[in-house]
C-alpha positions in Angstrom: 19.4 27.5 -30.6 16.8 25.2 -32.2 13.8 24.5 -30.1 12.3 21.0 -29.9 8.7 20.8 -31.0 6.3 19.3 -28.5 2.9 18.0 -29.4 1.3 21.1 -27.8 3.4 23.4 -30.0 2.8 21.8 -33.3 -0.4 22.7 -35.1 -1.9 19.8 -37.0 -1.5 20.0 -40.7 -4.7 21.2 -42.4 -6.7 18.4 -44.1 -6.7 18.7 -47.9 -9.9 20.1 -49.3 -12.1 17.3 -50.6 -13.3 17.7 -54.1 -17.1 17.5 -54.3 -18.0 14.3 -55.9 -21.2 14.4 -57.9 -23.7 11.9 -56.6 -26.8 10.4 -58.0 -29.6 12.0 -56.1 -33.3 11.7 -55.4 -35.3 14.8 -54.6 -34.7 17.2 -51.8 -38.0 16.3 -50.2 -37.0 12.6 -50.0 -33.6 13.6 -48.6 -35.2 15.7 -45.9 -37.6 12.8 -45.1 -34.7 10.4 -44.6 -33.0 13.0 -42.4 -36.1 13.4 -40.2 -37.1 9.8 -39.9 -33.5 8.7 -39.3 -33.6 10.7 -36.1 -36.6 8.7 -35.0 -34.5 5.6 -35.7 -31.7 6.9 -33.5 -33.9 7.2 -30.5 -36.1 4.1 -31.3 -37.3 2.3 -28.2 -40.5 0.8 -29.4 -42.5 4.0 -29.2 -41.9 5.1 -25.6 -39.8 8.1 -26.8 -41.9 10.5 -28.7 -40.4 13.5 -30.5 -42.0 16.7 -31.7 -41.5 18.0 -35.2 -39.6 20.9 -33.6 -37.2 18.4 -31.8 -36.5 16.6 -35.1 -36.1 19.9 -37.0 -33.7 21.3 -34.5 -31.6 18.1 -34.4 -31.4 17.8 -38.2 -31.2 21.5 -38.8 -34.3 21.5 -41.0 -37.2 24.0 -41.1 -39.8 22.9 -38.6 -42.8 23.5 -41.0 -41.2 21.2 -43.6 -40.5 18.5 -41.0 -44.1 18.7 -39.8 -45.4 18.1 -43.3 -42.9 15.3 -43.9 -44.1 13.6 -40.7 -47.7 13.8 -41.7 -46.9 12.2 -45.1 -44.7 9.5 -43.4 -47.6 8.8 -41.0 -50.0 8.4 -43.9 -47.6 5.9 -45.4 -47.5 3.9 -42.2 -43.9 4.5 -41.5 -44.4 6.9 -38.5 -47.1 7.1 -35.8 -48.0 10.2 -34.0 -50.2 11.5 -31.2 -51.2 15.0 -30.4 -51.0 16.8 -27.1 -48.5 17.3 -24.3 -47.5 13.6 -24.2 -47.7 13.3 -27.9 -45.1 13.3 -30.6 -43.9 11.0 -33.3 -42.2 7.6 -33.3 -41.5 4.9 -35.8 -44.5 2.7 -36.6 -42.2 -0.3 -37.2 -38.8 -1.4 -36.1 -35.9 0.4 -37.9 -34.9 -2.8 -39.5 -38.3 -3.1 -41.2 -38.1 0.3 -42.9 -35.9 0.6 -46.0 -34.7 3.8 -47.5 -36.7 2.8 -50.6 -39.9 2.8 -48.4 -39.2 6.4 -47.6 -38.0 7.6 -51.0 -41.0 5.9 -52.7 -43.3 7.9 -50.5 -42.1 11.1 -52.0 -40.8 10.1 -55.5 -42.3 8.3 -58.4 -40.5 5.0 -58.5 -40.5 2.6 -61.4 -40.1 4.9 -64.4 -37.1 4.3 -66.5 -34.3 6.9 -66.6 -34.9 9.3 -69.5 -32.5 8.9 -72.4 -30.1 11.8 -72.6 -30.6 11.7 -76.4 -34.2 12.6 -76.0 -37.6 10.9 -75.4 -38.0 7.8 -77.5 -34.4 8.0 -78.8 -33.5 4.6 -77.6 -34.8 1.4 -76.0 -33.5 -2.2 -75.5 -34.1 -2.9 -79.2 -32.0 0.2 -80.4 -30.0 1.3 -77.3 -28.1 4.6 -77.2 -24.4 4.4 -76.2 -25.4 5.1 -72.5 -28.5 2.9 -72.3 -27.1 -0.1 -70.4 -24.9 2.1 -68.2 -27.9 4.1 -67.1 -30.0 1.0 -66.5 -27.2 -0.4 -64.4 -26.8 2.8 -62.4 -30.5 2.9 -61.8 -30.5 -0.7 -60.6 -27.6 0.0 -58.2 -29.5 2.9 -56.6 -32.7 0.8 -56.3 -30.6 -2.0 -54.7 -28.9 0.4 -52.3 -32.2 1.9 -51.2 -33.8 -1.5 -50.8 -31.0 -3.0 -48.8 -30.4 0.0 -46.6 -32.7 0.2 -43.6 -33.2 2.6 -40.8 -31.3 0.1 -38.6 -28.2 1.9 -39.9 -29.2 4.9 -37.8 -29.9 3.1 -34.5 -27.5 3.7 -31.6 -26.1 0.2 -31.7 -25.5 0.2 -35.4 -23.8 3.6 -35.3 -21.0 2.1 -33.1 -20.2 -0.4 -35.9 -18.5 1.0 -39.0 -20.2 0.0 -42.2 -17.8 -2.0 -44.4 -17.0 -0.4 -47.8 -18.1 -2.5 -50.8 -15.3 -4.0 -52.7 -14.8 -2.4 -56.0 -14.2 -4.5 -59.0 -12.6 -2.9 -61.8 
């Protein structure tokens, strides 16, 4: 006799493995800085909540000594404030909406240099572009635009409840 499957007896089908998509990246230090400071944005309440570097490291699964160094640099850049002692810790120096991802990345990366030509240094320019020249310039501008337009407000509790719309692709 055939048995009838009930929701409890049917295992969900495994999700297909996602192919890793290569992504344009900035350095690991800047990535870790975004991970650390975004947690401060998640708990942002104007500075009343203060987190230790250990709290942030634990939440973001990052090494605590690295987080501590990142927070010092972010503090020197005016993005984070900190206070020592038992009631000390770190908090955002500005509202999450006032801190762009470019503010963070540019604290750790050299910004403004053109992308190097894959054909070699000095192999092309706007006067004599290589086959990839304009595509690379466009890609670079897209990343700068994304980092400029994206703020830490994305990580706040209220924003996390709202899905971010996907950009329409023209093609």
